[in-house]
C-alpha positions in Angstrom: -12.4 182.1 54.6 -11.7 179.4 56.8 -8.4 177.7 56.3 -7.5 173.8 56.5 -4.1 172.1 57.2 -3.8 169.3 55.3 -1.1 166.9 56.8 0.5 164.4 54.3 -0.2 166.6 51.9 1.9 165.3 48.8 0.3 161.3 49.5 -2.5 159.5 48.2 -5.4 161.0 50.5 -3.6 164.4 50.9 -3.5 165.0 47.3 -6.9 163.8 46.6 -8.1 165.6 49.7 -6.9 169.3 48.7 -8.7 169.8 45.7 -12.1 168.4 47.7 -11.5 171.1 50.2 -11.3 173.7 47.2 -14.2 172.5 45.9 -16.5 173.4 49.4 -14.8 177.1 49.4 -12.1 176.7 51.9 -8.3 177.9 52.0 -5.8 175.0 52.1 -2.4 175.1 53.6 -0.6 172.1 52.9 2.2 170.6 54.8 5.0 168.7 53.2 8.7 168.2 54.5 10.0 168.5 51.2 11.3 172.3 51.1 11.5 172.5 47.6 7.9 171.2 46.8 5.1 173.2 45.9 1.6 172.3 45.8 -1.0 173.2 43.6 -4.0 175.1 44.9 -3.0 175.5 48.5 -0.7 177.6 50.7 3.0 175.5 51.2 4.1 175.0 54.5 7.2 172.8 55.7 7.1 171.4 58.4 8.4 167.7 59.8 5.9 165.6 62.6 9.0 165.5 64.3 9.8 168.6 64.5 7.0 170.4 66.7 8.3 173.8 66.5 7.9 173.6 62.5 4.5 172.0 63.3 3.3 175.0 65.8 4.3 177.0 63.0 2.2 175.5 60.7 -0.8 175.3 62.6 -1.0 179.1 63.3 -4.3 180.7 62.1 -5.7 177.5 60.8 -9.5 176.8 61.5 -9.2 172.6 61.0 -6.6 170.0 60.7 -6.3 166.5 58.7 -4.0 164.4 61.0 -2.6 161.7 58.3 0.8 160.7 59.5 3.6 158.9 57.2 4.1 155.2 58.4 6.9 155.0 61.0 7.8 153.7 64.2 6.8 156.3 66.4 3.8 157.6 64.1 1.5 157.4 67.5 3.8 159.8 69.5 4.2 161.7 66.8 0.5 162.1 66.1 -0.5 162.3 70.0 2.2 165.6 69.9 0.7 167.0 67.0 -2.9 166.7 68.4 -1.8 168.7 71.5 -0.2 171.6 69.6 -3.5 171.6 67.3 -5.6 172.3 70.8 -2.9 174.6 71.9 -3.2 176.6 68.6 -6.6 177.0 69.0 -7.8 174.6 66.1 -11.3 174.6 66.0 -11.8 170.9 64.4 -9.5 168.2 64.3 -9.8 165.0 61.9 -7.7 162.2 62.6 -7.1 159.1 60.3 -7.1 156.0 62.0 -7.6 152.5 60.9 -10.6 150.0 60.2 -10.7 148.1 63.9 -8.4 150.4 65.9 -8.7 148.4 69.0 -6.2 148.6 71.8 -6.1 145.0 72.9 -5.7 144.2 68.9 -3.1 141.6 68.1 -2.2 144.1 65.2 0.3 146.9 66.3 -0.8 149.0 63.6 -4.7 148.9 65.5 -3.1 149.3 68.8 -1.4 152.3 67.4 -4.4 154.2 65.9 -6.2 153.1 68.7 -4.0 155.0 71.5 -4.4 158.0 69.5 -7.8 157.8 69.4 -8.0 157.6 73.0 -5.9 160.4 73.6 -7.8 162.6 71.2 -11.2 162.0 72.6 -9.6 163.2 76.0 -7.6 166.1 74.9 -11.1 168.6 75.1 -10.4 169.2 71.0 -13.3 168.8 68.8 -12.7 165.6 66.5 -13.8 163.3 64.2 -12.0 159.9 63.4 -11.8 158.2 60.6 -11.4 154.5 60.0 -11.0 153.2 56.4 -10.3 149.8 55.6 -7.4 148.6 52.9 -6.7 151.0 50.6 -7.4 150.2 47.0 -4.3 151.9 45.9 -2.1 149.8 48.1 -2.3 147.7 44.7 -0.3 150.1 43.2 2.5 148.7 45.5 2.1 145.3 43.5 2.2 147.1 40.0 5.5 145.3 38.7 3.8 141.1 39.6 0.7 142.3 37.8 2.4 143.2 35.1 3.8 139.8 35.2 0.2 138.4 35.8 -0.4 137.7 39.5 -0.6 139.1 42.5 0.4 137.2 45.5 -0.4 137.6 49.3 -1.1 136.0 52.4 -4.4 136.4 52.5 -6.4 133.2 51.0 -9.9 133.3 50.1 -10.7 136.0 52.5 -12.8 138.9 51.4 -11.9 142.5 52.5 -14.2 145.7 52.2 -11.2 147.7 50.5 -11.8 151.4 49.8 -10.5 153.4 47.2 -8.7 156.6 48.8 -10.3 159.1 46.8 -13.5 158.1 48.8 -11.7 159.0 51.9 -10.6 162.0 51.1 -14.0 163.0 49.9 -15.5 162.0 53.1 -12.5 163.8 55.1 -13.8 166.9 52.9 -16.8 166.6 54.5 -16.1 166.2 58.1 -13.3 169.0 57.9 -15.8 171.7 56.7 -19.4 170.5 57.1 -20.9 171.0 61.2 -22.3 167.8 63.2 -19.4 165.5 63.2 -17.6 166.5 66.8 -17.2 163.5 68.5 -18.5 160.8 65.8 -16.1 157.7 64.6 -17.1 157.1 61.0 -15.7 153.5 59.3 -14.8 153.9 55.5 -15.2 151.0 53.5 -16.0 150.0 49.8 -19.3 149.0 48.6 -18.8 145.5 49.1 -16.0 143.0 50.4 -14.0 141.1 47.7 -11.2 138.9 47.5 -8.2 138.8 45.8 -9.3 136.7 43.1 -12.2 139.2 42.6 -9.6 141.8 42.6 -7.7 139.9 40.0 -10.5 139.5 37.8 -11.4 143.4 37.9 -7.9 144.0 36.9 -7.8 141.5 34.5 -11.2 142.8 32.8 -9.5 146.7 32.1 -6.2 145.1 31.2 -7.3 142.6 28.8 -5.1 140.0 29.7 -4.7 137.3 32.5 -4.2 138.7 36.2 -4.3 135.8 38.8 -3.9 135.9 42.2 -2.0 133.4 44.3 -2.1 132.5 48.0 1.1 132.8 49.4 2.6 132.2 53.0 3.5 134.7 55.7 6.5 133.6 55.5 7.1 133.7 51.6 5.1 137.0 51.2 8.3 138.6 53.9 10.8 136.9 52.3 9.6 138.6 48.9 9.3 142.3 50.8 12.8 141.8 52.7 14.9 144.6 52.4 12.0 146.6 51.0 10.6 147.8 54.4 12.1 148.4 57.5 11.3 144.9 59.9 8.9 147.1 62.5 6.9 147.6 59.0 7.4 144.2 57.7 6.2 142.7 60.8 3.1 145.3 61.1 2.0 144.4 57.3 2.4 140.6 58.1 -0.1 141.3 61.0 -2.5 143.2 59.4 -2.4 140.7 56.3 -3.3 138.0 59.4 -6.1 140.0 60.4 -7.6 140.3 57.0 -7.2 136.6 56.2 -9.6 135.6 59.8 -12.2 137.6 58.1 -12.0 140.5 60.2 -12.5 143.4 57.6 -14.9 142.3 55.6 -17.9 144.2 57.2 -19.4 147.2 54.8 -20.3 150.4 56.3 -22.3 153.2 54.4 -20.4 155.9 55.9 -18.8 157.4 52.3 -22.6 157.3 50.8 -23.7 158.8 54.0 -21.3 161.5 54.3 -20.5 162.3 50.4 -23.8 161.9 48.8 -22.2 159.4 46.1 -21.9 155.4 46.3 -18.0 154.1 47.6 -16.2 153.5 44.8 -15.9 149.6 43.6 -12.8 147.8 42.9 -14.0 147.9 39.0 -14.1 151.5 39.1 -10.5 151.8 40.7 -9.0 149.3 38.4 -10.3 151.4 35.6 -9.3 154.2 36.7 -5.8 153.0 36.9 -5.0 150.8 34.1 -2.7 153.1 32.8 -0.7 152.8 35.9 -0.6 149.2 35.9 0.2 149.1 32.2 3.2 151.5 32.5 4.7 149.0 35.1 4.8 146.2 32.2 
């Protein structure tokens, strides 16, 4: 039985990817930084992307690896080193989680960082696939407190974004990690349509049975509200992300989720229904 290493195993995507891989008949090795954590359905290994020796140990005997690093100022360097270690360990397939519109010339630092990693992996000589998902619908869970108060605020205006459910990212990743025919391919992953934040608010209102409205806000107001909750580099990058969305640069819809998985990508209405309890719990 093939073994797949999943980094970020306790995160939103990793926790959905593990059962998706198990359903496809492969063994899963789940990587976590928490020595007290045991991950159901997987062989749990403790390793940190910042510790190459622990990563090299985690990669031993692995057939394929899913690379998704935690948000960090040096995430690109960590991902590049992981890719090198995967090649050195004889890993047959590397699936890299990147970001929609990754580009070395982007004004958005995260998109430049992802492009740097993509370029390194392309030149590494390892069989690889790149997944470029758009804005995660699950990011709305971070707004649970304000949603409980009846509003979402973001500096995005009426721009639409083809946001994606992270469960669909996991399903797509499970396919390209286990099926042949995806080497050298880059897949842009989106939801089934582009939605505005007003439409997102309407979807939440419908399932919660109470009014949720969208308030457009300035980048400065948005930054002030999050100041102290995120490190400055991450907050500045998030502002750049939202400026990218507000310019209408993330509205294109791709069919990759359906093409890869055989099921349509989940809509914002599906996300809202399935996560209603989480939003109610924030009240």
